[in-house]
C-alpha positions in Angstrom: -0.4 -0.3 0.0 2.9 2.7 0.9 6.5 1.7 -0.7 9.2 4.1 0.1 11.9 4.6 -2.1 15.2 6.3 -1.8 13.8 8.9 0.3 16.7 11.3 1.7 15.4 15.1 3.6 17.4 17.5 4.2 17.9 21.2 5.6 20.0 23.9 4.8 20.8 26.5 8.2 23.5 29.4 7.1 24.2 27.9 4.0 25.1 25.0 5.5 22.9 21.2 4.3 21.8 19.1 7.1 20.9 15.5 6.4 17.9 14.4 8.1 16.9 11.4 6.4 19.1 9.3 4.4 17.5 6.5 1.6 15.3 5.9 2.9 13.6 2.2 1.7 10.6 1.1 3.9 7.1 -0.7 2.5 3.6 -0.9 4.1 1.2 -3.6 3.7 -2.5 -3.7 3.8 -3.4 -4.4 7.1 -0.1 -4.1 8.6 0.9 -2.8 11.9 4.5 -1.3 12.2 6.1 0.7 14.9 8.8 3.0 14.3 11.7 3.2 17.4 15.1 5.4 17.6 16.7 8.3 19.6 15.5 12.0 19.6 16.5 13.6 16.8 16.9 10.7 14.4 14.0 11.6 12.1 10.9 9.5 13.2 8.6 12.5 13.0 10.4 14.3 9.7 9.7 10.9 8.2 5.8 10.8 9.4 5.9 14.3 8.3 7.0 13.5 4.6 4.7 10.8 4.2 1.2 13.0 5.2 2.8 15.6 3.1 3.4 17.9 5.8 7.1 18.2 4.5 8.5 18.0 1.5 11.2 15.1 0.8 14.6 16.3 -1.0 14.9 13.0 -3.1 13.3 9.9 -3.6 9.5 8.6 -3.9 6.6 7.5 -1.4 3.9 5.9 -3.6 1.0 5.3 -1.9 -1.3 2.7 -4.1 1.2 3.7 -6.8 0.4 7.3 -6.4 3.5 9.5 -5.9 2.3 11.5 -3.0 5.7 13.7 -3.6 4.7 14.8 -7.0 1.2 16.1 -5.3 0.1 20.2 -5.1 -1.4 21.7 -2.1 -4.6 20.6 -3.0 -4.1 17.1 -4.3 -2.1 16.5 -0.9 -5.3 17.9 1.0 -7.3 16.0 -0.8 -4.7 12.7 -0.3 -4.8 12.9 3.7 -8.9 13.2 3.5 -9.6 10.3 1.7 -6.9 7.7 3.0 -5.2 9.0 6.1 -5.6 9.2 9.9 -3.4 11.3 11.4 -2.8 11.0 15.6 -1.1 13.9 17.3 1.1 13.2 20.6 -0.1 16.0 22.3 -3.9 15.0 21.2 -4.9 18.3 18.8 -8.4 18.8 20.3 -10.4 21.6 19.9 -11.2 22.4 24.0 -14.2 24.6 23.1 -16.5 21.4 21.5 -17.8 18.6 23.1 -16.0 15.3 22.5 -18.9 14.0 20.1 -17.7 17.4 17.7 -14.6 16.7 17.9 -14.7 13.5 16.2 -17.1 14.6 13.5 -14.7 17.2 12.2 -12.8 15.2 9.6 -16.3 13.6 8.1 -17.3 17.5 7.4 -14.9 17.8 5.0 -16.8 14.8 3.2 -20.1 14.4 1.1 -22.0 12.6 4.0 -25.2 14.0 5.4 -25.4 15.0 9.2 -27.4 11.5 10.3 -24.4 9.2 8.6 -21.6 11.5 10.1 -23.4 11.3 13.6 -23.5 7.3 13.2 -20.4 6.8 12.3 -19.1 9.2 15.5 -21.3 7.0 17.9 -19.9 4.2 16.0 -16.2 4.9 17.2 -16.5 6.4 20.6 -18.4 3.1 21.4 -15.5 1.0 19.8 -13.3 2.8 22.0 -15.3 2.6 25.0 -15.7 6.5 25.1 -19.1 7.5 24.0 -20.4 8.3 27.9 -18.4 11.5 27.4 -19.6 12.0 24.2 -21.1 15.5 25.3 -18.0 16.6 27.3 -15.8 19.3 26.7 -12.4 18.0 25.6 -10.6 20.3 28.4 -12.3 18.2 30.8 -10.9 14.6 30.2 -7.8 12.8 31.7 -4.7 12.4 29.2 -6.5 8.8 28.6 -9.5 10.2 27.7 -7.9 12.4 25.5 -6.0 9.9 23.4 -9.1 8.3 22.9 -11.0 10.9 21.6 -7.9 11.8 19.3 -8.0 8.1 18.1 -11.5 7.9 17.7 -11.1 11.5 15.5 -8.6 9.4 13.0 -10.4 6.7 12.7 -14.1 7.5 12.2 -13.1 8.5 8.4 -12.3 4.7 8.3 -8.4 5.7 6.8 -6.5 3.6 4.6 -3.8 4.0 7.0 -3.1 6.1 10.1 -0.1 7.8 11.3 0.3 8.0 14.9 3.5 10.4 16.7 4.6 9.1 19.9 0.3 8.7 20.8 1.1 7.2 24.2 4.2 9.6 25.0 1.8 11.6 27.9 0.3 8.5 29.4 0.4 6.4 32.4 1.5 2.7 32.0 -2.0 1.9 32.4 -3.5 4.2 30.1 -0.4 3.4 27.6 -1.9 -0.4 27.8 -4.8 0.6 27.2 -4.7 3.2 24.4 -2.3 1.1 22.7 -4.8 -2.1 22.9 -7.4 -0.2 21.6 -5.3 0.9 18.6 -4.3 -1.9 17.6 -7.9 -3.7 17.8 -9.9 -0.8 15.8 -6.8 -1.0 13.2 -7.3 -4.5 12.2 -11.0 -4.6 12.5 -11.0 -2.1 10.3 -8.7 -3.3 7.9 -6.5 -0.2 8.6 -2.7 -0.2 8.2 -1.1 1.7 11.0 2.9 3.1 11.9 3.8 4.2 14.7 6.4 6.5 16.1 7.4 5.2 20.0 9.7 4.8 22.5 8.3 2.5 24.5 9.9 -0.6 24.1 7.5 -2.8 25.5 5.1 -1.6 22.6 7.3 -3.6 20.2 6.5 -6.8 19.9 2.5 -6.5 19.7 3.7 -5.1 16.2 4.0 -7.1 12.7 7.1 -5.2 11.9 9.5 -2.9 14.2 12.1 -0.9 12.5 14.5 1.5 13.9 15.9 4.9 13.0 19.6 6.1 13.8 21.1 9.1 12.7 18.6 9.3 9.5 18.8 6.4 8.3 16.9 3.0 8.8 17.7 0.0 10.3 
């Protein structure tokens, strides 16, 4: 489904080129869960930003079902993200002025669905993550574990082909981390959604189909 080939990313600082990623090759199959580990500064978040089209590659290709996203303009990148991706952020990125239900419904507003269908999809994903009882609560009143489940629900509600998650349990305690990862992996498997997730937690690695390590910008 996702095929990354010969991918490199560099930045220029004071006319000096700094290499962040070098010759990355990675493939993710349908319904496959992939963990990405490595020390801070190794390029993990940069790689996720390239996959989602938030940042631009310096060289190489990223093919999503044979469509090269590195050649897309901003309009097509937005459509690509809307139709194919769910993104889970480490710091949740929820809108605190809205309720849990309204936050989860947001991605559906860009799709050609009536309000009844959008509400139905939001309720279904909230129930699957056992957070439906908080549907009418504003997100600033949630615990960290509850907030992360809402963030995951928002990413899953459009039934994306691929979930991209950047350390989604980095701010959770051990119990909430285990619960959140179980819910995320189970939801991906049941929805036939692929997952690439960055994590520093070695205890989580055994739960994924594949584990890769980034070190000094190179994939091991």
